[in-house]
N, C-alpha and C positions, 0 to 999 in steps of 0.2 A: 538610318536611311540606307536602303539598298541601292547601290549603284551597278553593281556587276554580279553576274551569275556564271555557274559552270555546272557541269553534271558529272556524275560518277555512277558506273554500273556496279551494283552490289549483288550478293545473293538473295537479296530481298527485293530486288528491282531498282529502278532508277532512283537516284538521289539527287536532288537540287541543293547546290550550295550558293550561298549569297555573301557578298562582302561589301564593305564601304570603301574598299581599295586598299585597305591595310590589315583588317581583322575580319574574322568570320562573323557574321551577323545572323546567318540562318543555315539550317541543314535539314531537310525535309525529305522523307520518304515519299515517293510518287504516290498520289491519292490520299495523302495524310490529311486528317482534319486540321483545319486552321492552316493549311498549306500556303506558305508564302504570305501570310497575313500582314506582313510589314513591307511588302514590295511597294516601292514608290511608283509614280506613274510612269517613269522612264528607267530603264536599266539596260545594261549591255552585256551581252554573253563575252566573257573574258577568261577563258580556260588557262591562259598563260599567267595569270598573277600568281606571285610568289605564295600568298596565303592559301591558294587552291591547291598548289603543289604540296604544301605543308599539310593540308586537309586530307589530300588523297593519300599521302604516306601514313597518316594516323589510321584512315580507313583501311588501308591495306593491311597494315599490322593487326588491327582489331578483327578483321574478317578472316585473318589467318589464324584466329583463336589464341592469339597473343595479347598480353597487356601492353599498350603503348606507353612509352616512359616519358611521354611529353603531352602537352595539351596545345593545340594550334591557339594563336592569339585570338581571343574572343571579345566581342562587345555584346553584352545583353541588352535587347531592347525591350524595355517594360517597366513597370512601376517598381518602386523601391521595395515593396512587399514581394512581388514576384522574383526580383533579382535576389532577394535574401533567400528565397525557396530554391531557386536555381543553383545559387552558390552552395547551399546545403546538399543538393543532388550531387554535386561534384565530389563530395566527401564520401559517397556510397562507394565502398571498394568493389572492384571487378568480381563478379561471381557471388556477390551477396545482395541482399534485398533488405528493404525496410518498409514500414507502412506509412500511410498518410498520417495516422495518428501520431506515430513516433515523431515525425518531422514536426507536427504542430507542437508537441510537447517540447521539443528541442528549441523551437523558435518562440515559445511563449504564446502561441495562438490557440484560441479556444476552439477553432473550427477545422476539422479535418476536410469538410468540403471547401473551405477557402484554400487549403493547401492543394486539394485536387484541382481546382480551377487554375492555380498557378502552374501546376505540373502539366496539365493539359495544354496549356498555351506556351510551353517551352519551345522556342524557335530554333534550338540548336540540338536537335535529337541526337541520340547516340553518344555524342561527346559529353553532353549535359545528359546523364543517363537517367532519363525519366522512366524508362522501361524497367528499373529496379526498384521502382515504388509499387507495392501490392497493397491489396485491401486486408482488412483484419481477418485473421485466421488463415492468411496465406492465399486468398482469393486472387486471381488474375483479373483485376478490374481496370477499367479505363486505360487506353492507350490510343493516342491520336492516330497512330500508325496502323492499328487493328490488334486485336488480342492475339491473333494467330502469329503475327510478327513479334509481339512481345513475348510470347512463349518460346518462339524460335530463338530469339536473342538470349533469353535466360538459360535455356537449354545449351547453347553454344558456349556461354560463359562457364557454366556448371561442368561442362566436359573438358574445359582447357586446364 
């Protein structure tokens, strides 16, 4: 459940952060597919929450081209299958990529498409690095924030 929101200005545009009051439950690029799909009917803008300060610090480090040495407190809102996929995404090192098929094999799932559906519905972009998942043969496929932003993020990480 999302109770609170705040915003962050990034090199990719505005980012909306969402929290239950203690942990981060959402982080979306402006205009992202499935943007804020877990918003409740009522939420309040609260940029002063400690979790938003922690998330801004993570984003500042990340967009400076460095690897953050912490992860803000997260609550993943989704099915158990999606949570398993998102947890796997957290294991992809900064500057590296993996494929939907590789994740499927690691999780014992027969469908790379099912993995793609879970990756595409990741509510905590950037921190849960769905942009590091690419198609077979290195193709830049599927990114809710847009392929141009995915390419930018991967290039930034590669140069760091």
